[in-house]
C-alpha positions as CSV (number, residue, x, y, z in Angstrom):
1,M,0.0,0.0,0.0
2,D,1.5,3.3,-1.1
3,S,1.6,6.7,0.6
4,E,-1.2,8.0,-1.6
5,H,-3.7,5.6,-0.1
6,I,-2.8,6.6,3.4
7,E,-3.0,10.3,2.4
8,A,-6.5,9.8,0.9
9,Y,-7.6,7.9,4.1
10,I,-6.4,10.8,6.4
11,A,-8.1,13.3,4.1
12,G,-11.4,11.4,4.2
13,E,-11.5,10.8,0.5
14,L,-12.2,7.1,0.6
15,D,-15.5,5.2,0.6
16,E,-16.6,3.1,3.6
17,H,-15.3,-0.2,2.0
18,A,-11.9,1.3,1.3
19,R,-11.6,2.7,4.8
20,E,-12.4,-0.6,6.3
21,Q,-9.7,-2.3,4.3
22,I,-7.0,0.2,5.3
23,E,-8.1,0.0,9.0
24,Q,-7.7,-3.8,8.9
25,V,-4.2,-3.5,7.4
26,L,-3.3,-0.8,9.9
27,R,-4.1,-3.2,12.8
28,N,-1.7,-5.8,11.5
29,D,1.1,-4.0,9.7
30,R,3.6,-2.2,11.9
31,E,5.5,-0.5,9.0
32,L,2.2,0.8,7.6
33,R,1.2,2.2,11.0
34,E,4.5,4.1,11.1
35,S,3.8,5.5,7.7
36,Y,0.3,6.4,8.8
37,L,1.5,8.2,12.0
38,H,4.2,10.1,10.0
39,Q,1.6,11.5,7.6
40,L,-1.1,12.1,10.3
41,R,1.2,14.2,12.4
42,I,2.0,16.4,9.4
43,H,-1.6,16.7,8.4
44,T,-2.8,17.5,11.9
45,A,-0.1,20.1,12.5
46,L,-0.9,21.9,9.2
47,E,-4.6,22.0,9.9
48,T,-3.9,23.5,13.3
49,M,-1.5,26.0,11.9
50,M,-3.7,27.1,9.0
51,S,-7.0,27.3,10.9
52,E,-6.6,30.1,13.3
53,G,-10.1,29.7,14.6
54,A,-10.3,25.9,14.7
55,E,-12.2,24.4,17.5
56,E,-11.1,21.7,19.9
57,K,-7.4,22.6,19.6
58,S,-5.3,20.7,22.1
59,I,-3.5,23.1,24.5
60,S,-0.5,20.9,24.7
61,F,-0.4,20.6,20.9
62,E,-0.6,24.4,20.6
63,E,2.3,24.9,23.1
64,S,4.6,22.3,21.6
65,V,4.0,22.1,17.9
66,M,3.0,25.7,17.2
67,A,5.9,27.0,19.3
68,R,8.2,25.0,17.0
69,L,6.5,26.3,13.9
70,R,6.8,29.9,15.1
71,S,10.5,29.4,15.9
72,E,11.0,28.4,12.3
73,G,9.2,31.4,10.7
74,A,5.7,29.9,10.4
75,G,4.0,32.0,13.0
76,N,1.6,33.8,10.7
77,Q,-0.3,33.4,7.4
78,S,2.2,35.4,5.3
79,F,5.1,33.0,5.5
80,A,6.3,31.5,2.2
81,K,4.4,28.5,0.9
82,S,6.3,25.2,1.3
83,V,5.5,21.7,0.2
84,L,3.6,21.3,3.5
85,T,1.3,24.2,2.8
86,E,0.6,22.9,-0.7
87,I,-0.9,19.8,0.9
88,V,-3.2,22.0,3.0
89,E,-4.3,24.0,-0.1
90,E,-5.1,20.7,-1.9
91,R,-7.3,19.6,1.1
92,E,-9.0,22.9,1.7
93,G,-12.3,22.4,3.4
94,I,-11.7,18.7,4.3
95,V,-12.1,18.0,8.0
96,P,-9.2,16.0,9.3
97,L,-9.6,12.9,11.4
98,R,-9.6,13.7,15.1
99,W,-8.6,11.5,18.0
100,P,-12.2,10.5,18.7
101,D,-12.5,9.3,15.1
102,L,-9.4,7.1,15.5
103,I,-10.9,5.5,18.6
104,K,-14.2,4.9,16.8
105,A,-12.3,3.3,13.9
106,G,-10.8,0.9,16.3
107,I,-7.2,1.8,15.4
108,I,-6.2,2.8,18.9
109,S,-7.9,2.3,22.2
110,A,-9.1,5.2,24.3
111,A,-6.3,4.7,26.8
112,A,-3.6,4.5,24.2
113,S,-4.9,7.6,22.3
114,I,-3.7,10.1,24.9
115,A,-0.2,8.5,25.0
116,L,-0.1,8.4,21.3
117,M,-1.0,12.1,21.0
118,F,1.9,13.1,23.2
119,F,4.1,10.6,21.4
120,L,3.3,12.1,18.0
121,Q,4.1,15.6,19.3
122,S,7.4,14.5,20.7
123,I,8.6,12.7,17.6
124,M,7.2,15.4,15.3
125,F,9.4,18.2,16.6
126,G,11.6,16.6,19.2
127,N,11.3,17.4,22.9
128,A,10.2,20.8,24.0
129,G,13.8,21.9,24.2
130,R,14.2,21.5,20.4
131,S,11.7,24.2,19.8
132,G,13.9,26.6,21.8
133,R,11.2,27.1,24.4
134,S,11.3,30.3,26.3
135,G,10.9,30.7,30.0
136,S,8.7,33.7,29.3
137,G,6.4,31.5,27.2
138,T,7.3,32.7,23.7
139,A,10.1,31.4,21.5
140,A,12.2,34.1,19.9
141,P,12.5,33.9,16.1
142,G,16.2,34.4,16.0
143,F,18.5,35.1,13.1
144,V,19.3,31.9,11.1
145,A,21.4,33.1,8.1
146,R,23.4,36.1,6.9
147,V,24.2,37.6,3.5
148,E,28.0,37.1,3.4
149,M,28.7,38.9,0.2
150,S,26.8,40.4,-2.8
151,E,27.3,42.0,-6.2
152,N,24.9,44.4,-7.9
153,L,22.2,43.1,-5.5
154,K,18.7,44.6,-5.6
155,W,16.1,43.4,-3.1
156,S,12.4,43.9,-3.6
157,D,10.9,46.8,-1.7
158,T,9.2,44.5,0.9
159,T,12.4,42.5,1.4
160,S,14.9,45.3,1.8
161,E,13.1,46.4,5.0
162,K,13.8,42.9,6.6
163,I,17.5,42.9,6.0
164,R,19.8,44.1,8.8
165,K,22.6,46.4,7.9
166,D,25.1,43.7,8.7
167,G,23.2,41.2,6.5
168,W,21.6,39.0,9.2
169,L,18.3,37.4,8.2
170,A,15.4,36.1,10.3
171,P,13.2,33.4,8.9
172,G,10.8,34.6,6.2
173,L,10.2,35.4,2.6
174,I,12.9,37.3,0.6
175,E,12.9,38.3,-3.0
176,I,15.9,39.3,-5.1
177,E,15.1,41.3,-8.3
178,S,18.6,41.2,-9.7
179,G,22.2,40.7,-8.8
180,Q,24.0,38.0,-6.9
181,A,24.2,37.0,-3.2
182,K,25.9,34.4,-1.0
183,I,23.8,33.5,2.0
184,A,25.5,31.6,4.8
185,F,23.2,29.6,7.1
186,N,24.1,29.0,10.8
187,S,24.6,25.3,10.1
188,G,27.6,26.2,7.8
189,A,25.8,25.6,4.5
190,T,25.9,28.4,1.9
191,A,23.6,29.2,-0.9
192,T,24.9,31.2,-3.9
193,I,21.9,32.9,-5.6
194,E,21.5,34.8,-8.8
195,G,18.4,37.0,-9.2
196,P,15.6,37.1,-10.0
197,V,14.6,34.7,-7.2
198,I,11.9,34.2,-4.6
199,L,12.7,32.0,-1.6
200,S,11.9,31.6,2.1
201,I,14.6,31.2,4.8
202,E,12.9,28.7,7.0
203,S,15.5,27.5,9.6
204,N,19.2,27.2,10.3
205,N,19.5,24.5,7.7
206,R,16.6,24.7,5.4
207,L,15.0,27.0,2.7
208,F,12.1,26.9,0.4
209,L,12.8,28.0,-3.2
210,K,9.6,29.2,-4.9
211,E,11.1,30.5,-8.1
212,G,14.7,31.0,-9.5
213,S,17.9,29.1,-9.1
214,L,20.7,28.6,-6.6
215,S,23.7,26.4,-5.8
216,A,24.3,25.0,-2.4
217,D,27.7,24.2,-0.8
218,V,27.3,22.0,2.3
219,P,30.2,21.1,4.6
220,K,30.1,18.0,6.7
221,P,28.6,19.6,9.9
222,A,25.7,20.9,7.8
223,T,24.8,17.5,6.2
224,G,21.1,17.3,5.8
225,F,20.8,20.9,4.4
226,T,17.4,20.9,2.7
227,V,15.9,22.8,-0.2
228,N,12.1,22.4,-0.7
229,T,10.4,23.5,-3.9
230,P,6.8,23.3,-5.1
231,R,7.5,20.0,-6.7
232,M,10.7,18.6,-5.1
233,N,12.5,18.0,-1.8
234,A,16.3,17.9,-1.9
235,V,18.3,16.8,1.1
236,D,22.1,17.1,0.8
237,I,24.3,14.3,2.0
238,G,27.3,15.3,0.0
239,T,28.8,18.7,-0.7
240,R,27.4,20.7,-3.6
241,F,24.3,20.8,-5.8
242,G,22.3,23.3,-8.0
243,I,18.5,23.6,-8.1
244,S,16.2,25.7,-10.2
245,V,12.4,26.3,-10.2
246,A,10.3,27.6,-13.1
247,K,7.4,29.9,-12.7
248,N,5.0,27.0,-12.9
249,G,6.9,25.2,-10.1
250,D,8.7,22.6,-12.2
251,S,12.0,21.9,-10.5
252,E,15.4,20.6,-11.6
253,L,18.2,19.2,-9.5
254,H,21.8,19.0,-10.7
255,V,24.4,17.4,-8.4
256,M,28.0,18.7,-8.8
257,E,29.6,16.8,-5.9
258,G,28.6,14.2,-3.4
259,E,25.1,12.9,-3.2
260,V,21.6,14.3,-2.7
261,E,18.4,12.5,-1.7
262,A,15.5,13.8,-3.9
263,S,11.8,13.1,-3.9
264,R,8.5,14.6,-5.1
265,T,6.7,16.7,-2.6
266,R,3.5,14.7,-3.1
267,G,2.2,11.7,-5.0
268,N,5.0,9.3,-5.8
269,A,7.3,10.5,-3.0
270,V,9.8,7.7,-3.3
271,T,13.3,9.0,-2.4
272,T,16.0,8.8,-5.2
273,L,19.7,9.0,-4.4
274,V,21.2,11.4,-7.0
275,R,25.0,11.2,-7.4
276,E,27.6,13.6,-8.9
277,G,27.0,14.4,-12.5
278,I,23.3,13.4,-12.5
279,A,20.3,15.6,-12.9
280,L,16.5,15.0,-12.3
281,R,13.4,17.0,-13.0
282,A,10.0,17.1,-11.1
283,D,7.0,18.3,-13.0
284,N,3.3,18.3,-12.2
285,R,2.9,14.5,-12.9
286,T,2.8,13.4,-9.3
287,R,2.4,9.7,-9.9
288,S,5.5,9.2,-12.1
289,E,9.1,8.9,-10.9
290,L,11.5,11.8,-11.1
291,A,12.7,12.1,-14.7
292,T,16.4,12.0,-15.6
293,I,17.5,15.0,-17.7
294,P,20.8,16.1,-19.2
295,Y,23.2,17.4,-16.6
296,R,23.8,21.2,-16.7
297,G,25.6,21.8,-13.4
298,E,28.0,24.3,-15.1
299,T,25.2,26.7,-15.7
300,F,24.8,27.5,-12.0
301,L,26.6,30.3,-10.2
302,L,28.9,28.3,-8.0
303,T,30.8,30.8,-6.0
304,M,31.4,34.5,-5.3
305,G,34.8,34.2,-3.7
306,E,36.0,33.4,-0.3
307,T,34.9,35.1,2.8
308,A,37.7,37.0,4.5
309,T,39.0,35.2,7.6
310,P,38.7,37.5,10.7
311,S,41.5,37.8,13.2
312,P,40.8,37.3,17.0
313,S,41.4,40.3,19.2
314,L,42.6,37.9,22.0
315,K,44.3,34.6,21.2
316,Y,45.6,32.4,23.9
317,T,47.1,29.0,22.9
318,F,48.6,28.5,26.4
319,D,51.7,26.9,24.7
320,D,54.2,29.0,26.6
321,S,56.5,26.5,28.0
322,N,57.1,28.2,31.3
323,G,57.0,31.5,33.2
324,G,54.4,33.5,34.9
325,M,52.8,35.1,31.9
326,I,50.1,33.9,29.4
327,E,50.9,35.5,26.0
328,D,48.2,37.1,23.9
329,S,49.0,36.5,20.2
330,G,45.8,38.2,19.0
331,K,45.8,41.1,16.5
332,D,46.3,43.7,19.2
333,N,49.0,41.7,21.1
334,A,48.1,43.8,24.1
335,F,46.5,41.5,26.7
336,D,49.2,39.3,28.2
337,A,47.9,37.9,31.5
338,A,49.7,37.2,34.7
339,L,49.4,33.5,35.6
340,I,50.0,34.3,39.2
341,A,48.8,37.7,40.3
342,T,50.8,39.9,42.7
343,G,50.6,38.6,46.3
344,E,48.6,35.5,45.2
345,M,49.7,31.9,45.2
346,G,46.7,29.7,45.9
347,N,44.0,30.6,43.3
348,S,45.8,30.5,39.9
349,P,45.4,27.7,37.4
350,R,48.5,25.7,36.5
351,R,50.0,24.6,33.1
352,A,49.0,21.2,32.0
353,P,48.7,19.2,28.8
354,G,46.1,20.7,26.6
355,R,44.0,19.6,23.7
356,S,46.8,20.7,21.4
357,G,50.2,21.4,23.1
358,S,49.8,23.0,26.5
359,G,46.7,24.2,28.3
360,L,45.6,25.2,31.7
361,F,44.1,23.1,34.5
362,F,41.7,24.7,37.0
363,N,41.1,23.4,40.5
364,H,38.1,24.5,42.4
365,G,38.6,28.2,43.2
366,D,41.2,28.9,40.5
367,S,40.7,31.8,38.2
368,L,42.7,33.8,35.6
369,D,41.8,37.5,35.1
370,V,42.5,39.6,32.0
371,P,41.8,43.4,32.2
372,L,40.4,44.6,28.9
373,S,40.5,48.1,27.3
374,R,37.5,50.3,26.9
375,E,37.1,49.2,23.2
376,F,35.5,45.9,24.5
377,R,31.7,46.7,24.9
378,L,29.0,44.4,26.3
379,E,26.5,45.3,23.7
380,E,28.7,44.9,20.7
381,A,29.0,41.7,18.6
382,F,31.5,39.2,19.7
383,T,32.5,35.5,19.3
384,I,34.2,33.5,22.0
385,T,35.6,30.1,21.2
386,F,37.6,27.7,23.4
387,W,38.3,24.0,24.1
388,V,37.3,22.6,27.4
389,K,37.5,19.2,29.2
390,I,35.3,18.6,32.2
391,P,35.6,15.4,34.2
392,P,32.4,13.5,34.8
393,R,31.3,13.7,38.4
394,I,28.3,14.2,40.6
395,G,28.0,17.7,41.9
396,P,25.6,19.8,44.0
397,D,22.8,21.8,42.5
398,G,23.9,24.7,40.5
399,S,26.5,25.2,37.8
400,E,30.2,25.8,37.5
401,V,31.3,29.1,35.9
402,L,33.8,28.6,33.0
403,I,34.0,32.1,31.7
404,Q,32.9,35.6,32.7
405,Y,33.0,38.3,30.0
406,G,32.4,41.4,32.1
407,R,32.0,42.1,35.8
408,E,29.8,39.8,37.9
409,E,26.2,40.9,37.7
410,L,27.0,43.1,34.7
411,G,28.3,40.9,31.9
412,W,28.1,37.6,30.1
413,T,28.5,34.4,32.1
414,F,29.2,31.0,30.6
415,S,28.7,28.0,32.8
416,S,28.0,24.2,32.8
417,D,25.3,22.5,34.8
418,R,26.8,20.1,37.3
419,D,23.6,18.7,38.8
420,F,23.6,15.0,38.0
421,T,19.8,14.7,38.2
422,S,19.3,17.6,35.8
423,P,18.0,16.8,32.3
424,T,20.5,19.3,31.0
425,R,23.5,18.1,33.0
426,G,26.7,19.3,31.5
427,A,25.0,21.6,29.1
428,I,26.4,25.1,28.4
429,R,24.4,28.0,29.8
430,V,24.8,31.6,28.8
431,D,23.5,34.3,31.2
432,H,23.2,38.1,30.8
433,G,21.1,40.2,33.0
434,G,17.9,38.3,33.9
435,G,18.0,36.2,30.7
436,Y,19.7,33.0,29.7
437,I,19.9,30.3,27.1
438,V,20.7,26.7,27.8
439,G,22.1,24.1,25.4
440,S,21.4,20.4,25.4
441,T,24.7,18.6,24.9
442,D,26.4,17.1,27.9
443,I,30.0,18.3,27.7
444,A,31.0,17.1,31.2
445,D,32.0,13.6,30.0
446,G,35.8,13.8,30.4
447,N,36.4,14.5,26.7
448,W,37.6,17.7,24.9
449,H,34.8,19.7,23.4
450,H,35.0,22.9,21.3
451,I,32.6,25.6,22.6
452,A,31.7,28.7,20.6
453,C,29.3,31.5,21.5
454,R,28.4,34.1,18.9
455,F,26.5,37.3,19.7
456,I,25.4,39.2,16.6
457,G,24.7,42.5,18.4
458,G,22.6,45.2,16.8
459,D,19.8,47.5,18.0
460,N,17.3,46.0,20.4
461,A,19.4,42.8,20.7
462,D,18.0,40.1,22.9
463,L,19.8,37.2,24.5
464,S,17.3,34.5,23.4
465,S,17.3,35.5,19.7
466,H,20.7,37.1,19.0
467,V,23.0,34.4,20.5
468,H,24.2,31.2,18.7
469,L,25.9,28.3,20.5
470,F,28.1,25.7,18.8
471,I,29.4,22.5,20.3
472,D,32.2,20.8,18.3
473,G,31.3,22.8,15.2
474,H,27.6,21.9,15.2
475,L,24.9,24.5,16.0
476,E,23.6,23.6,19.4
477,T,19.9,22.8,20.2
478,I,18.6,25.3,22.7
479,S,16.7,23.4,25.5
480,D,15.5,26.5,27.4
481,S,15.7,30.3,27.1
482,H,14.5,33.5,28.7
483,K,14.5,36.9,27.1
484,S,16.7,39.7,28.3
485,S,17.8,42.9,26.6
486,I,21.6,43.4,26.5
487,E,23.2,45.9,28.9
488,S,25.4,48.6,27.4
489,G,28.8,49.5,28.9
490,R,32.4,48.4,29.1
491,V,33.2,44.7,29.5
492,G,36.0,45.7,31.8
493,Q,37.5,42.3,32.4
494,F,37.6,38.7,31.2
495,Q,37.9,35.9,33.7
496,L,38.5,32.2,33.2
497,G,37.3,30.0,36.1
498,N,35.7,31.4,39.2
499,N,36.7,31.8,42.8
500,A,33.1,31.8,44.2
501,S,32.8,28.8,46.5
502,A,29.5,27.7,45.1
503,R,30.2,27.9,41.4
504,T,33.9,27.0,41.0
505,F,35.2,25.2,37.9
506,E,37.4,22.1,37.8
507,G,38.8,21.0,34.4
508,W,41.0,21.9,31.5
509,V,40.9,24.8,29.0
510,D,42.9,25.3,25.8
511,E,43.0,27.5,22.6
512,L,40.8,30.4,23.7
513,F,40.0,33.1,21.1
514,I,37.9,36.2,21.4
515,F,36.7,38.1,18.3
516,R,35.1,41.5,18.5
517,E,32.6,40.5,15.7
518,A,30.1,37.8,14.9
519,V,32.4,35.5,12.8
520,P,31.0,33.2,10.0
521,T,30.0,29.7,11.0
522,L,32.7,28.2,8.7
523,V,35.4,30.0,10.8
524,I,33.9,28.4,14.0
525,Q,33.9,25.0,12.3
526,E,37.5,25.3,11.2
527,L,38.6,26.2,14.8
528,S,36.7,23.1,16.0
529,K,38.8,20.6,13.9
């Protein structure tokens, strides 16, 4: 039984005899049940999303599914149409199956229906943390991509108002009337675009191409970068491909390097593995397979040059063989730090083997202070990257402070949860003012991990939407967040470790860089190698 029969069943398009046949098969075929659940959760989410006044909405569904949709730019009726909204348009006016209908059909019991509902929500969008839930009850949209470079670029009037001066883009529809642009996603994938083109930035690693053409370059950490079109879904599992969409929605895929998984958006949605030098076309014949066409990869705009590599303002490799000074080899060369402060002997870290060469080891209560010049500002964009190794251990409630960028209570604090019973044990937490964001990866496992925090700055910046966390070169899933505006003022000092008895850090640190700008994701990924 193919996906079209399941789709017709969910949409209520089958007669009574056909429904009975499918329900009988569903009772006995586990794989078909999985396919059914997969399509049902999409259908139900879309009906909820597109029907603002729909009755009998589940509160829990609204809080979990809709929060995720809003976080990915689908919070209102004006967002760009994707393959999912096309399905909704096709089924306009059809009432979806609701949980009572499933019980009456005998597919699930009344007791199981409640558990299944929550199960569907969890597997549809991951746990609540994956939606970037906010402690204030509303997920911030965030900025998911940036225009890295452009040439003779002309935006449409409605689009130009959405673009920040520094090129950062929030999810939503953009239209390029002419010229060229290179858009870098937070995942590390880049899309090189030549106007005219209409597309929607939908998440850190996905876009919807409505009309026009682009080429995508996808490094390993961004594997899974997805381009949806009106007729095709393309998921990159290699390195580079081109895709174009005609005004009528017909779509072509040309793979330059690596491999891409391609499928129709509806109908015969069997996935096809497309290898280097192969091209496929999807037209409006939904029941046929994707058609092979002559390869024309050379016709796509492949690159616009390399992005300039920024230099860190502070750079500590900790490879100094001995002595009481930690040398700064950043572009200013002005922030050497005393390993042992005057009159102090008991609260300084010691030299130890690092991740590469030498590093620093911190016992509980150890700290290293670096006074900074007035050019370092709390509200200005920055990127902090470092390697850290935290031994696994059971600790008391609270967190251990790894880094403070600014004075206590007026600055940025980077810590790791050390409560063994916490669901976010070992995750990185960033605090500023009354706000915070919390990652989801346990880094307190005794292994070296590369940590990067990027603050993009700008007017009306907010902690929950303007900060990106990376663990080992991968964009981190935010498990919790709370909004907070960013204080203005001097940073004043930078501190590694902490001497407060309740929040002291024990572990190793190496290769610490501070940039006074929001560096490209590719730079972060290069430093994490």
